[in-house]
C-alpha positions, -999 to 999 in steps of 0.1 A, spaced: -140 348 -431 -146 356 -467 -157 325 -489 -158 332 -526 -173 315 -552 -207 300 -560 -218 278 -532 -186 283 -512 -207 292 -481 -224 257 -481 -192 238 -486 -177 258 -457 -205 249 -437 -202 213 -448 -168 212 -435 -178 230 -401 -202 200 -396 -182 171 -409 -152 181 -386 -175 184 -357 -178 149 -358 -140 145 -356 -143 168 -326 -158 140 -308 -143 110 -325 -105 123 -324 -102 133 -286 -128 108 -271 -127 75 -289 -97 67 -268 -116 76 -236 -147 57 -249 -127 26 -253 -114 31 -218 -149 35 -204 -158 0 -218 -132 -14 -199 -103 -19 -221 -65 -13 -210 -37 6 -231 -29 -23 -253 -65 -31 -259 -73 6 -266 -42 4 -290 -55 -24 -309 -90 -9 -314 -76 24 -325 -54 3 -348 -83 -16 -362 -101 20 -367 -71 31 -386 -69 -2 -406 -106 0 -418 -97 37 -425 -77 24 -451 -105 5 -469 -132 31 -465 -117 61 -485 -104 39 -513 -137 23 -518 -160 53 -513 -137 77 -536 -132 53 -563 -171 49 -565 -176 86 -563 -149 90 -591 -166 66 -613 -202 81 -608 -192 118 -611 -212 123 -579 -200 131 -545 -232 137 -522 -245 100 -521 -213 87 -510 -210 114 -482 -244 102 -470 -234 65 -469 -204 75 -449 -225 98 -425 -248 69 -419 -218 45 -412 -205 68 -387 -239 74 -368 -251 38 -364 -225 18 -345 -218 40 -316 -249 34 -293 -247 -5 -297 -211 -4 -288 -218 14 -257 -246 -5 -249 -231 -41 -255 -196 -36 -238 -184 -67 -256 -155 -74 -277 -177 -93 -304 -196 -61 -306 -171 -36 -302 -148 -49 -331 -176 -48 -358 -190 -13 -346 -153 2 -345 -149 -12 -384 -181 3 -394 -176 36 -379 -141 37 -394 -153 30 -428 -177 61 -425 -155 85 -406 -124 81 -425 -143 78 -459 -160 113 -454 -129 136 -459 -115 125 -491 -149 126 -508 -156 161 -494 -120 173 -504 -125 158 -539 -159 176 -541 -146 210 -532 -115 210 -551 -137 203 -582 -156 233 -571 -129 258 -561 -109 246 -596 -138 261 -614 -138 294 -597 -99 301 -591 -66 296 -608 -30 290 -598 -22 292 -564 -55 308 -557 -67 272 -559 -49 262 -530 -59 295 -511 -95 287 -518 -93 252 -503 -75 263 -472 -100 291 -466 -129 266 -469 -112 240 -451 -105 263 -419 -143 263 -416 -138 225 -406 -112 235 -381 -136 259 -368 -163 230 -364 -137 208 -345 -130 238 -321 -165 246 -314 -174 208 -308 -145 206 -284 -156 236 -265 -191 223 -263 -179 188 -250 -157 207 -225 -189 217 -207 -201 181 -204 -166 172 -194 -164 141 -219 -128 133 -213 -144 115 -180 -176 110 -195 -197 77 -198 -195 57 -229 -232 62 -236 -227 98 -233 -199 99 -259 -219 76 -281 -249 101 -283 -226 129 -292 -208 108 -321 -244 96 -333 -260 131 -330 -231 150 -350 -232 124 -378 -270 129 -381 -267 164 -383 -241 160 -415 -266 136 -429 -295 160 -428 -272 189 -441 -266 170 -473 -298 178 -485 -286 214 -491 -250 206 -499 -245 214 -536 -233 183 -560 -204 196 -574 -192 164 -590 -184 158 -628 -212 150 -650 -207 115 -658 -171 118 -647 -156 135 -678 -143 167 -665 -112 182 -679 -93 204 -652 -97 239 -663 -67 252 -645 -29 243 -639 -8 222 -661 -23 193 -681 -23 160 -664 -34 134 -687 -51 101 -674 -17 84 -683 -5 98 -651 7 69 -631 6 60 -595 38 43 -597 55 77 -605 89 76 -583 82 110 -572 49 105 -560 57 73 -544 88 90 -522 66 119 -513 39 96 -499 66 76 -481 79 109 -466 44 120 -456 35 87 -441 65 85 -420 54 120 -404 20 108 -399 34 78 -382 55 99 -358 21 119 -351 2 88 -340 8 87 -303 -6 125 -302 -35 115 -324 -44 83 -305 -34 88 -269 -29 125 -261 -65 127 -244 -54 98 -220 -19 116 -213 -38 148 -206 -63 131 -183 -34 109 -165 -6 133 -163 -19 169 -163 -40 188 -137 -77 194 -143 -99 185 -174 -78 203 -196 -79 177 -228 -107 194 -246 -91 228 -243 -58 216 -254 -72 201 -283 -92 231 -293 -61 253 -289 -43 230 -315 -73 233 -338 -73 271 -333 -38 275 -348 -46 256 -377 -68 283 -389 -41 307 -398 -18 283 -411 -46 271 -435 -54 305 -447 -17 315 -456 -9 281 -470 -15 287 -507 10 315 -506 36 294 -489 31 266 -512 32 287 -543 66 299 -531 85 271 -517 66 240 -530 48 217 -511 76 191 -501 93 217 -483 63 226 -462 60 189 -456 96 185 -444 93 215 -422 63 200 -406 80 168 -399 110 184 -385 84 203 -361 69 170 -352 105 160 -338 102 190 -316 69 187 -303 72 149 -296 104 158 -276 84 183 -255 59 160 -245 86 136 -236 111 157 -217 85 184 -205 57 164 -189 36 193 -176 8 216 -187 32 242 -199 49 218 -220 15 203 -234 5 239 -242 37 249 -260 36 217 -279 0 221 -291 9 255 -305 32 237 -329 1 223 -345 2 253 -370 30 235 -386 25 198 -379 -11 199 -394 -21 236 -403 5 237 -429 10 202 -439 -24 194 -450 -28 217 -477 8 210 -489 -1 175 -488 -33 178 -510 -15 202 -533 13 176 -537 -9 148 -546 -33 170 -567 -5 181 -589 3 144 -598 -31 128 -606 -53 135 -633 -87 154 -628 -108 122 -632 -91 107 -603 -94 136 -576 -114 115 -551 -87 85 -555 -59 109 -550 -74 123 -517 -80 87 -507 -42 80 -512 -37 106 -486 -66 95 -463 -56 56 -466 -18 52 -471 -6 85 -457 -29 86 -426 -47 56 -417 -22 29 -426 5 47 -403 -22 53 -377 -29 15 -378 9 10 -372 13 36 -346 -20 30 -327 -12 -8 -323 24 -5 -314 20 27 -294 -6 8 -270 20 -19 -262 47 6 -257 26 29 -235 15 -1 -213 50 -13 -208 73 20 -207 49 49 -203 40 80 -220 77 95 -219 92 66 -239 60 64 -261 66 100 -273 104 95 -276 101 64 -298 78 81 -323 104 108 -331 124 81 -351 100 79 -381 100 116 -383 138 117 -383 139 91 -411 115 111 -432 138 142 -429 168 120 -444 149 107 -472 135 141 -480 169 155 -480 183 126 -501 157 132 -527 150 170 -523 164 180 -556 133 159 -573 112 187 -555 128 218 -562 98 232 -583 67 240 -567 40 213 -578 
């Protein structure tokens, strides 16, 4: 992997370490909660709380980072909040401890990504231009996917899908502390005093408004797609453990992450050619197919094929979503724009999907769960088709 631009290697390594934390949290938080004695509805409620607090964390941290013009101190705060709660939660096994620990962990875990994204975009915008800016981000972000995969393969050796809560807690805490230590050498690429002017692309004044109809409709389309993805993000490890043969959850998660890498690398060219909203619409259409496979082909072969579709559902979607929002917010609100994605497009739909999904799973099982969540993705396609002329030009 060739990373260009001053300091790029360290940003790539930062993504690698940051998403290694997600390599424990994403597949195993649901297992962690199950090990604490909670059933599907309880797991869904706690995952919903995690996503709900994930709305506040990115908005708060990113706004502070934007105002200060520096990102690294807020990454450190997020890493601490991710590291501290896991072990007390595993030891106490009590609702009154689990709830606040989940909330603190979510503030940190969900707050990391938009701040890191804003820091990297500030960096790459100073070294690239045009569609190269998107390609620079996609290449750096692919290092994060590599970290996610490496962590999944490491946890596979320890069979974390059937592991004890304390073992999972130690992995969460350890990986977050590694990020905290790494921040000592991560470059501070923030704006001095928050007065940077964007050196590339069309001029975006600070008058750019978050009530722009095009931005709002685009965010709604993306949020519906992320809502459709919530049963995969929240319950796939339990599905693999309960319905498939063997301890395959980590390997299936790793496979999905692996196909992200080529998608992230080629995303810049595709976004420049077709525009971000067409890529997002394609991703949402593939989500319908993916959920249909889980619902209709409940087997290892079906899961294998469905996980390969992560190439579209996330690998192409993520850079397109960032390009879409980045083109519609002023440079002095980069972190805030990334927080919109993390909070309103990812965390809020995740809150709804995790909470409702737990009750659907407990009442009707996995096949109904996956089938029901095709509906928001289909609605997003109808909305995109009705408004597609607004997004004909790449932005």
